[in-house]
C-alpha positions in Angstrom: 122.7 68.3 117.4 121.3 68.4 120.9 118.4 66.2 119.8 120.7 63.5 118.5 122.9 63.7 121.6 119.9 63.3 123.9 118.7 60.3 122.0 115.4 61.8 120.9 114.0 60.5 117.7 113.9 62.9 114.7 110.7 62.6 112.7 111.1 61.8 109.0 110.5 64.6 106.5 106.9 65.2 105.3 106.2 63.5 102.0 103.4 65.3 100.2 103.1 62.5 97.7 101.5 60.3 100.4 98.4 62.4 100.3 95.8 62.7 97.5 94.4 66.1 98.6 91.0 64.6 99.1 89.0 63.4 102.0 85.3 62.9 102.8 83.6 64.8 105.6 80.1 64.1 106.9 78.3 67.0 108.5 74.9 68.0 109.7 72.5 69.0 107.0 72.2 72.5 108.6 75.9 73.1 108.3 75.9 71.9 104.7 73.1 74.3 103.9 75.0 77.2 105.7 78.2 76.5 103.8 76.4 76.2 100.5 74.6 79.5 101.1 77.7 81.4 102.1 79.8 80.1 99.2 77.0 81.1 96.8 77.1 84.6 98.4 80.8 84.8 97.8 80.4 83.5 94.2 82.7 80.5 94.7 82.2 76.8 94.9 81.5 75.3 98.3 84.8 73.3 97.9 86.7 76.6 97.4 84.9 78.2 100.3 85.7 75.3 102.7 89.4 75.4 101.6 89.4 79.1 102.4 87.9 78.6 105.8 90.3 75.7 106.7 93.4 77.6 105.6 92.3 80.9 107.2 91.5 79.3 110.6 94.3 76.7 110.7 
């Protein structure tokens, strides 16, 4: 209520349907190699490994 009374704008709710769940990311070859090696050691795809890292450190 205080937000409305102060005249501050309330952001619209997040709409997950606006996002595909995909994006492209360019990186140095050395980082690509490191991620590929570490994901192989974990026995998961590089995509799954990157999702783990992003969610763990977000």
